[in-house]
KOLZAZA-260459 format. One record per residue: residue in one letter; x, y, z of N, C-alpha, C, CB in turn. Coordinates in pm, whole numbers, plus 32768, in hexadecimal, padded with zeros to 4 digits. Atoms other than C-alpha are relative to their C-alpha. Glycine has a CB too. Example, Ala and Ser with C-alpha at 12.3 -4.5 7.8 and 13.67 -1.06 7.14 Angstrom:
// residues 2
a80597F89800084CE7E3E830C805A807880007F9D8003807D
s7FAE7F897FFA85577F9682CA7FB3806D80498029802E7F72
END
This chain:
// residues 313
m801980297F7659502A5A0DED7F798036802F80728030805E
s807F7FD47FCA58072A740EAB8015807A80587FBD7F8F804F
a7FFA7F8E7FA657BD2BB60F62800C7FCE808F7F83805A7FEF
p7FED80317F76582D2B9510CE7F81800A80538070804F8044
e806C7FFF7F9F57262B3611CC8030803D80837FCB7F718017
l7FC57FD77F8258122B8E12E7807C80547FE680237F868056
s7F867FAF800159152CA0131880417FF680897FE280957FDA
v7FB580087F835A1C2C5D14248053807F800D805A7F808004
l7FBC7F807FE95A9F2DA714B480687FEE806F7F9A80708024
m7F9380117FA05BED2DAD15688055807E800480577F857FDC
v7FA27F927FED5CD32EB815F780837FC880327FC7806B8063
t7F7C802B7FD35E482E7A1614805080778031804A7FB77F8E
y7FA37F9C7FCC5F3E2F3E16E480717FB380447FB980648065
n7F8D804C7FCD60912E9517117FD67F7780338045804E8070
a803380847FDB5FEB2D411715801C7F9C7F917F698005801E
a7FE280518076609C2C9115F77FF27F6A801A808D801D7FCF
a800480907FE660C22B3A16997F717FD1801880577FDD807A
h808B80247FE95F5B2B3317167FB080037F7E7FC1805F8066
a804C7FF3807D5ED32BAD15CB801D7F8C7FA2802280857FBA
e7FDE806D805B5F8E2AA1150C7FB77F80802880987FE88000
r804680797FD35EFB298915E37F6A800A7FE5801A7FE88095
t80907FF2800F5D9B2A1215DC7FD780047F6E7FD0807E8047
l80237FF8808E5D972A66146A80197F7B7FBA8051806F7FBC
s7FE98084803A5E2E291514147F8E7FA1802280857FC68032
a807380527FDB5D14286F14D57F8580297FAF7FE2800E8097
l80747FCD804A5C11294D142980017FD37F6F7FFC80978007
t7FF58027808C5C9228F012D3801B7F6B7FF0806D804F7FBB
g7FE5808F80025CCC278513337F947FB0804580857FE3803F
a805B805E7FBE5C29269514287F848042803A80497FB7806D
a80727FBC7FC15B45279B14C77FB5805A7F9E803080528076
a80457FAC80635ACE283A13827F6B7FE6800480377FE57F72
p8092801580025956287513847FD27FC17F7E7FB780858015
a803480468076588127AE12927FC3805F7F9B7F997F99802A
v803E7F9F805B57E228E711FE806C80527FBA7F9F805D804C
p7FA07FA4803E588F29D31108801F807380627FC780387F7A
f7FDA7F997F9F59532ACD11DA807780507FCE80207FC08088
e7F8D7FAC801C5A512BE311CA803F802980867FD8807E7FAC
i7FB87FD27F8A5B582C5A12C18031808E7FE380787FA08025
l7FD97F7580105B922DCE12F08047802D807F7F85805B7FE2
v7FAC7FDE7F8E5CA82E4C13D2802680947FFA807E7FA88002
s7FC97F7A7FEF5CFE2FA71450807C7FF580567F988062803F
d7F8580057FB15E662FC914C3801E808A803980777FCE7FAA
n7FED7F817FB95EA630D615C780938026800E7FC07FF88089
g7F757FD47FFD600C3127156A805F7F9D8040800980808047
s7FA880667FC560AD2FDE15CF808F80117FCE7FCD7F737FDD
t7F737FFC802462282FD415D280407F768002804B805D805E
d7FCB80887FF8624C2E5A15EF7FE17FAC7F857FCA7FBB807B
g801C8049807B61E12DFF148E7F777FC07FFB80647F977FED
a8085803D7FFE60772DAC14E37FB780127F7C7FAD803A8072
a80457FE7807F5FF42E4E13A580357FA77F92800E80937FD7
e7FC38056806560E92D8912D27FD47F6E80138099800B8005
v803480867FE560752C48137D7F777FEF7FC27FFA7FE58097
v80868006803A5F112C95131480087FF27F687FAE807E8027
d7FEF800980915F7F2CCE11AD802A7F737FD6806880667FD0
r7FCA8083802560392B8311AC7F9B7F908016807F7FE3804F
v8059806E7FDD5F342AA912567F7C80097FB47FE67FFF8096
v80847FF0803C5DF52B3A11C2800880327F707FAC80608052
g7FF17FCD80875E622C0010937FFF80977FFC7F927FCB7FA8
p7FFE7F6F800F5E9C2D6510187F7280397FFE804B80297F81
g80827FBF7FFE5D7E2E58104E7FAE7FE3807B7FB37FD87F88
t804A80247F875D142DBB119780108068806D802F7F798034
v7FE07FA87F905DBB2EB4127F800480917FD380857FD8803E
a7FF67F7080125D8C302B12918063803480677F758047800E
r7F9A7FCC7FA65EC230CE13257FDA808E802B808D7FFE7FBC
l80307F7F7FD05E4331EC13FE8072805B802C7FA07FEC8074
g7F897FAF7FEB5FA33260145080198030808D7FF780747FAB
r7FF17FD67F745F6C32A815C27F9F7FB080557FE8809A8010
n805B80467FA75EC1321A16F37F828052801180437FE4808B
t807B7FB180035D64329D16B27F9D7FD7806B7FC17FF47F7A
g806180367FA15CB931CE17C07FAE7F927FBF7FA5806E8034
f80488076802F5BE2309917A47F8080247FB57FDE7FA58074
a80817FE0803D5A8E313317568011803E7F777FB0805E805B
y7FE97FBE80815B0F32131641802E7F9C7F9880688071800E
a7FC7805F805F5BD430FA159F7F987F997FD380787FB9803D
v8069805F80265AB1300315A87F9E80427FA07FB57FCB807E
n805F7FBB805859CA3105150F803880137F747FDB8086803C
r7FC57FF080865ABE313F13F17FFD7F7B7FB580928034800A
a800C808380405AC52FC913AD7F717FE57FD580317F90805E
a808E8017801F59492FBC13B77FD5804E7F857FA880278077
e80227FB08075593730CD12B180237FB97F7E804780868005
r7FD8804A807959E32FE111BE7FB67F7B7FF280967FE78002
a803D80847FFB590C2EB5121A7F847FF97FA97FDE7FDA808F
s80778015805458002E2211387FAC7F89802E80287FED7F70
g804A80737FCF57862CF912077F7E8025804580557FB1805E
r80807FEB7FB956272CD3129780157FFA80977F997F967FD5
y7FDF800A7F7356C92C8213E6808F803280147FF17F6E8033
l7F7C7FCD7FDD57F32D25149280307FB9807E7FFD809B8015
l7FC380437F8C58DA2C6B158080798051802D80297F6E7FDE
l7F8B7FC07FC459C12D30166380537F9280427FD6806F8068
l7FA9806B7FD05AE92C4F16B0808A8038801F800A7F8C7F98
n7F7B7FD37FDB5C272C9F176F806B7FA77FC1800E80028099
p7F96805380395D712C2B16D980347F96805E807180577FD6
d7FD380677FA15DBB2B69181A7F8E7FA4802B803D8042807B
a8071805A7FE35C6C2AB018137FF47F9C7F8D7F7A80508013
e7FFB8063806D5CAD297A173E7F857FA7800480817FAB800B
p807A80517FFD5B6428D516DE801C7F6C7FEA7F9E80317F96
k7FF9808F80175B3B275F16F77FAC7FDD7F867FD07FB1807D
p8051802980735AB226A115C97F6B7FFC8024802D7F767FCD
g80907FFF7FEB593C26DB15AD7FCD807180577FD77F82803B
a802A7F987FA359392801169F7FAF806D7FBA8079803D8044
i80457F92804458D4290A15A47F7C7FD07FC4805A803C7F92
d807E8038803257CF282815047F997FFA807180177F737FC4
a805B80087F8E573B27F916617FC8808A802280477FC5807A
l80317F787FE75725297116967F9580277F9B807580647FF9
l80607FDE8068567629A115487F7E7FB38011803B7FE67F76
a807880527FF05585288115857FAC8033807580257F6C8015
h80487FD07F8A552B290916DB7FB880847FE2806080128077
l803F7F7F801B54E92A6B16607F907FF37F99806880637FCF
r806B80168063542129F215347F857FC4804180327FA67F90
s8072803F7FBC5349291F16197FC0805E8066802B7F808045
n80317FA57F9753252A3C1715801E80907FD880417FDF8089
p7FDE7F7A802F532D2B8316507FDF806E80647FB9801B7F80
a80257F9B7F9E52832C3E176D806D801780687F7F7FD98045
h7F917FED7FA253BB2C091842805980727FD380527F7F800D
g7FB67F8E8035546C2D01175E80957FED7FFD7FE08078804D
i7F6F800F7FF055CB2CBA17DC801B7F798042803C80758054
v7FDF80817FC6566C2B6B182880987FF280107FC87F8D7FA9
g7F74801F7FE857B82AFD18BB80117F6E8021803880578071
g7FE4808D7FE7585D29B7191C80467FE8808480527FC87F92
r7FBC80307F86593929091A1A8096800A7FE97FD57F6C8024
t7F707FEA800D5AA629641A53804E7FA5805D80228092801C
l7FA880567FB25BB328731AC8808C803A7FFD7FFF7F6E7FCA
d7F747FD980065D1A28B91B2880507F937FB880398018808E
v7FB0805D80505E3B28041A81800A7F768041808B80387FEB
a800080827FBB5E2626EF1B887F797FBB7FF7802880118092
g8084803B800F5CB926B01B2F7FA0801F8070800B7F6F7FF2
k80577FDB7F905C2A274B1C6E7FA980777FD980538020807D
l805C7F92801B5B0228381C6980418086801F7F807FEE8051
e7FD97F747FEC5B5A29A71C3F7F7E804F7FF5806F80317F97
p808D7FD77FFF5A102A4C1CA47FE080867FC07FD180038089
r801C7F78802D5A372BA21C057FC680097F74807D80508006
s80467FF68080597C2B491AC67F7D804C800F7FE67F757FC7
c807B7FB67FE558522BF11B6E8002802A80927F817FAB7FDF
f80047FD27F7657FE2CA91CAD7F8380528017807E80518022
g80737FAF7FDB56F52D6B1D67801D80937FEF7FD67FE2808E
r7FEE7F70801256BC2EDB1D37802E804280827F7E803F7FD1
i7FD97FB07F8D574D2FE31E1D7F83803D803F8066806F7FD7
t80707FC87FB6565330481F2A80368045807E7F977F918025
p7FD37FC57F815665311C206780287F9680667F928056803B
w7FDE80697FA156652FD8213080847FBD7FDC7F907F988006
s7F8280418026577C2F3520668077805C801B7FFE7FD77F6B
l7F957FA17FE3584C3072208C801B800A80957FDD808A7FC8
t7FEF7FFE7F6F581030772204804E7F85802E7F7780068047
c7FBB807D7FDB587C2F0B2225809380047FD77FBB7F877FC0
s7F777FF8803059B32F4B2156805180638053800280297F6E
a7FB87F987FB55A13308A221080277FCF808B7FAC807E800B
l7FE6802E7F7759FC2FE12365804D7F7D80057F7D7FF08049
g7FB3807B80045ABA2EAC22F27FAE7F838012806980048068
l805580757FEB598F2DC8231C80047FA17F897F70802B801A
s7FFA8055807859A32D4C21B4807E7FAC7FFF7FF980567F82
a7F82804B7FFB5B0E2CE721E77FFC7F94806C8075805E8019
l800780617F925AC22C3723307F9F7F8E7FE37FD880468080
a80678066801B59952B7C22A47FF17FED7F697F7780298040
r8001800F809259F32B39213B7F9B7F967FD6808D7FDC7FCC
g8064805C803258D92A96207C7F7C8005804A80357F788006
s807D7FF47FB657D22AF7217B7F9B804F7FAD801880458089
r80677FB8804B568D2B5820CF7FDC808380447F857FAA7FF1
l80267F887FB6564D2C5621E28071806780047FD87FDB808E
l7F927FA37FE657A52CEE2221805F80137F8B804D7FD18075
d7FAD7FF3807858492CBD20CC7FA57FF57F8580727F927FFC
p806A8015806257202CF31FE5802C80087F6E7F9580648016
e7FD57FF5808B57DF2D521EAA803C7F7E7FCD806480717FF2
a7FC48080802758832BF81EAD7F997F967FDD80597FCE806E
l806E805C8022572E2B4D1E8180057F7D804C80027FE47F6D
g800180767FAB575E2A5A1F9E80637F967FD37F767FC68004
g7FA6806D802357FF29061F727FE17FBE7F7C7FFD7F99806B
w802680378081576628CA1E1D807B7FEB7FA77F9A805C7FBA
a7F898025804D586828181D427FF380207F6B801C7F6E8011
r80177FDB808E57E328AD1BFC7FE87F837FAC807B80507FC7
d8014808180415779274A1BA57F6E7FE67FDC80337F928059
s808C800B8027560B278E1B587FD880827FBA7FA47FE4807B
v80347F878041554728801A817FC08058806A7F997FDC7F90
r80357FA67F9A54F529B01B51800480907FCC804F7FF38084
h7FFD7F71801C54972B1C1B2880628043805F7F72803E800E
v7F9F7FB77FAF55A32C0A1BA67FF180957FE480937FCF7FE2
d80027F70801855C62D801BCC806280297F938020804B8082
v7F947FD28058570D2D9E1B0F804A7F897FC58061805B804C
v7FAB805E804757BF2CCC1A0A808480467FE27FBD7FCB7F7C
s7F7C7FC3801759352D0E19F18016801C7F6C806F7FA58035
g7FE17FDC808959A72DC218B8806D7FAC7FC28027808E7FFB
g7F9B805980385AB62CBC188F7FC67F8F7FAF80547FC8806E
l80488066804C59B22BC718057F6D8027800580187F6D803A
l80867FC67FFC586D2C7017A97FC780017F7380028091803B
l804380098082577E2C2816897F7C804A80057FE97F6C7FD8
l80817FBE8010565D2CFF16147FE580147F6C7FFD8087804A
s80227FEB808C55A42D4914D3802F80897FD27F6A7FF07FEA
r7FDB7F7D8036560B2E6313ED7F8F8065801880207FF57F6A
d80727FA87FEA54AE2EF114148004803C808B7F7E7FB57FEA
l7FFB7FCC7F7854D02F0F158E8078805C801180077F8D8067
w7F887FAB7FFB56302F9B156A7FE1808C7FCC80737FC17FAF
d80217F7F803C55AD30AE14897F9D804E80577FC67FED7F73
r80617FBD7FA8548930F815738045803B807B7F927F9E802B
l7FB77FD07F8A557E311F1694806A80687FDD80417F8A8047
g7F967FA48028567231ED15C8808B7FCC801F7FEB80828043
g7F7E803B7FE3578D30F91611802B801A808F806980357FA1
l7FC87FE47F7C5870311A173E800A80988014808C7FBE8010
y7FF77F727FE2586C326B17EA80938027800E7FB180238083
e7F717FE1800959BB330B179A8032805B806F801D803E7F7C
g7FD17FB87F8A59C233D918D880537FA8805B7F8B8038804D
f7FAC805F7FB85A57329D1973807E7FE57FAF7FB47F7B801D
r7F84802280475BC4326E191A80187F6A80068079804C803D
i7FF880917FEE5BD7310E19A87FC17FE0808780957FCD7FF8
y804A80307F8B5B0E304A1AAD7F7F8052801380588008807E
g80807FC27FE759A130911AF07FA7800B7F86801580868038
e80517FEE8079593230AB19857FA37F8A7FE7805A80147F88
d80588074801158A72F4819877F888008805E804D7F7D8018
q80707FEF7FA257D72F8D1ABF7FA1806B7FCD80358026808E
d80537F968037575B30D01A247FAB7FCE7F8B805780767FD4
l80498036807356FA301A18E27F8F7FA6802E805F7FB37FA4
c8067805F7FD3563F2F06199B7F908047804B803F7F96805A
l80687FB87FB855882FF91A7E7FA780507FA1803F805E8068
r80517FBA8064551A30C719537FA97F9E7FB2805A80507FA0
a80508066804354A72F8818A77F8A7FD6805680567F867FDC
r806C80247FA553DB2F2F19DA7F93806B800080367FEA808E
q80637F9480075333308219C37FA87FF37F84804680898001
l804F8019807852BD301618697FAD7F81800C805C7FF77F86
g804D80797FEB52262EDA18FC804D7F7F7FEE7F8E7FFF7FA6
c7FAF807A801253452DE618BC801F7FC28089808480217FB4
r7FDA80497F8753A92CDC19B9807F7FB07FE37F8D7FA28031
p7F8380468020551A2C851986800B7F7B8049807880578023
s7FF880857FC555702B1A19C980867FBE7FE07F8E7FA87FCE
i7F868051801056862A1719DB7FD87F737FD480527FFB8085
t800F808D8022569A28C6192F80837FB9801E7FD77FEE7F6B
p7F8480447FDB579727D119C2803F7FB17F8F7FE67FA58074
e7FCA804B807257C127251871806D804E7FB67F907FDC7F9F
a7F9C7FAB8044589A284817FB8074801980607FC180877FD0
e7F8D7FF57FA759ED282418A38078803E7FBA80247F788039
v7F827FC9802F5B2828F2187680687FEE806E7FF180977FDA
v7F91800C7FA25C7D28D0191980458088800980657F907FD5
h7FC97F7B7FE95D012A1119B280827FF380507F9B8059804B
d7F8080007FBB5E6D2A3C1A117FFD80718067807980117F9C
v801F7F9A7F9D5E122AF71B50807E8047802F7FB87FC18078
g7F947FAF7FCC5EFB2C141BAB8078800C7FA6802B7FCA8080
a7F887FFE80535FEC2BD71A90801780867FBD7FF77F957F98
s7FF17F8280475FA72D2719EC80068079805C7F8F80107FA1
s80027F8F7FA45FA72DFB1B28808B803180257FB67FDC807C
g7F7A7FD87FDD61212E041B4E801280028097802180887FC4
g7FE87FFA7F7161AB2E5D1CA37FBF8077804480928003801A
d80397F867FCA60F02FA41CD27F727FE780338000806F7F96
v8084801F7FC85FD42F2A1DB17FB7807F8024800D7FA5807A
s80417F837FD85F8F30861E3B7FCD804C7F86806180578050
g802D7FBD807B5F7B31111CD97F807FC47FCC806B7FF87F96
r807C8040802A5E7230111C817F8E8026805D80107F687FFB
d80667FD87FA05DB730661DC17FC8808A7FDE80398000808E
v802C7F7980245DAA31D21D557FA07FFC7F8A807A80597FDF
l8056800B80755D1331721C057F797FC2802280447FAE7F93
v807C80427FD85C1430871CA07FA880608051801E7F818053
l804C7FA37FAE5BAB318D1D9E7FC680717FAE80588038806E
a80367F9880585B8632961C917F857FCC7FB5806B802F7F9C
g8073803D80445A9F31A61BD87F897FF2805E80267F797FC8
r806D800F7F9F59D4315C1D127FC28088802180357FBC8082
a80347F7A7FE459B532CE1D617FAD80337F8A80728062801F
g804C7FD88076593F33071BFC7F767FC07FFD804B7FDC7F83
v808280437FF9582B32031C247FA98040806B80117F69801D
i804A7FBD7F9557C632A61D6C7FC880857FCF805A8017807C
q802A7F7D803357B733FA1CC37F877FF37FA4807380457FB7
r8066800B806856DB337E1BA87F837FB3802A803B7FBE7F89
h806F805C7FE655FC327E1C517FCB7FFC808E80297F7A7FDA
l802E800B7F7655D532B51DC77F9C806D802880758004805D
g80697F9E7FE754E833DC1DAE8015804E80807F7B7FBC8005
p7FF37FB07F8554A434801F0180687FC880617F7B80088046
w7F99803C7FAB55A233911FA1808D801D7FCD7FEB7F6A8009
r7F7F7FE6803F56BA341B1EC98067803580647FF080637F8C
g7FA27FC57FA1575834EF1FD8802D7F9C80697FC080778044
y7FDA80667F9E574D33D820D8805C7F987FC27F847FBD803A
g7FAF8066804157DC32E11FDE8090802B7FF07FC77FDE7F79
l7F777FCE8010590B33BB1F948046800C8087800080897FB9
f7FC87FFB7F79593D33F3210A802B7F75802E7F9A803C8062
a7FE080887FD45932327C214E807B7FCB7FB87F887FA37FE7
l7F8B802C804C5A31323E203B807F803A803E7FF3802A7F6C
r7F8B7FC07FC25B22333920D680197FC8808C7FEC80988008
l7FF180367F785ADD32B4223580467F797FFE7F787FF48044
g7FC4808580075B38315221D1809680067FE67FBD7FAE7F95
v7F717FF4801E5C8631B7213C8049803F8076801680547F80
g7FC07FBF7F8E5CD3329F226180157FA180757FAD8075802D
l7FF280607F925C92318E2364806B7F997FE37F7C7FBB801A
r7F99806280245D6D309822A7808B803E80087FE67FC97F73
a7F7E7FBC7FF75E8431982292802B800F80927FF9808A7FBC
v7FDF7FF57F715E7331D6240B802A7F7980397F878037804E
a7FDE80857FCF5E763060244F808C7FD67FD37F9A7F997FD0
e7F79802080315FAD30382377806B804280568011802C7F6F
r7F9C7FB87FB160673140243C800B7FC6808C7FDD80968007
i7FFE80387F78600030AD258C80467F7880007F707FF28038
l7FC88087800660622F4C252480887FFC7FBC7FA07FA57FB7
r7F7E7FF38042619C2FC9246D800C7FA17F8980717FE58063
r7FFF80528078613F2F1423328033804E7F887F737FC97FE4
r7FD17FBF807A61C72F5A21DA7F91805A7FCA802A7F977F96
p806A7FA38029610D308F215D7FC27FDE7F7A8036808D7FFB
r80508010807A6000304B205E7F91806880037FC67F707FF4
w80707FA37FF75ECC310620D0802E808B80287F997FCD8064
t7FC87F7C7FE25FA3321E21598021804A7F7F807D7FF38058
v7FE17FC48082601C325C1FF77F8080287FB880527F9F7FA9
v807F7FE280435EB9324B1F727FBF807B803F7FA17F878009
w803A7F8D7FBC5E4433442079804580817FD4800A7FF0809A
r7FB87F88802B5F54343920167FDA802A7F7380977FE88007
r80277FE3808B5ED734201EB07F6880127FF2802E7F8F7FA4
r80927FFD80025D6934551F0E7FC580667FA07FCD801B8089
e80337F9E80605D4535861E2E7FEA7FC17F77806080767FF4
e800D804380815D6634941D0A7F837FA97FF780797FAB7FE5
w806E805F80065C4033B71D6D7F8480268050802F7F7D8030
a806B7FEC7F9F5B66344B1E807F7E80357FC3802F805F8069
s80797FCC80415A7234F61D907FE07FB77F80801080937FE3
g8017804A807C5A8633F81C74804780417F8B7F6B7FF77FE3
w7FC77FC5807A5B04342F1B147FB680817FE17FF67F9C7F88
p80417F7E80185ABF35981AAC7F7F7FF67FAE805F805B7FB9
g8076800B805559C7352B19A27F8B7FB7803D80267FBC7F83
t806D804E7FC058F634611A9A7FBA804F806D80377F7E803B
r80327FB57F8E5899357A1B837F75803C7FEA8060806F8022
e808D7FDD8016573C35A61AF47FAF7F8080057FEC804A7F78
p805380797FFA562634AE1B447FC27FDF7F7A7F9280118067
v8043802A807A557D33E71A327F8280547FEB7FDC7F688006
g80777FB08020547834BF1987800E809280217F8B7FCA8049
a7FEF7F717FDE550B36081A04801980537F84807380128064
END
């Protein structure tokens, strides 16, 4: 067999059904035209996800890590086994459409200076799911979020800047951050960046990677020709507050590493936003969500322990 041009890196954690659909697409109708390999790290799944990988792709594809090591660590372990010139980070619940991966490769080959490229995400009903990319965290975006302005004016370029306005991800455009659920880059750039920063357990590592790539002169971009279908919310279970804690820890980690002299204000704004939402819940007698998150603030308010040093420190 020809040496792989592309290495697809995936992390599974109790995602057997999603993994089966996505891997079946990868090895079937959505298989890239270039020689490729699939490398999976399983974070101690108990639902048979690792066995699904063995069955659909073949023995030797999955490394069983035995515990939930976090996303960044698991991706990096898969990358260590990879031999492709290009690396594709792909979530098990992001099923690529036919031609999607070829479109990513064609775009990056034509625009190598972009460094990182992502695509367009749809939900299972075929509607746009905009989180394939987003704007970077800034003092202004944190202020808007803390005061509820982003929620009141969703899609506003001014008051919801991380959402990138009303853009439908239907044109080629430079973006601050490409989601780690569908992210292509060269092996050379991966090595220069040192892979994902393992101080992030989950959430925030894709923003950190893209911001570090931008410091090297890259301009991450999106191509709408690369579409994946994402079963939104299917893997989050019923613990919404638990997911909020993880997301906030990731956001605080990005603030710690990338906001420089605004770091202290950024962490304050993050806490303020959660505190105000918790107070509003109590006043309106709503089901507690942010109240629970506020009580767990020691878990997220300073970011993941390994992210509490700025880049270059």
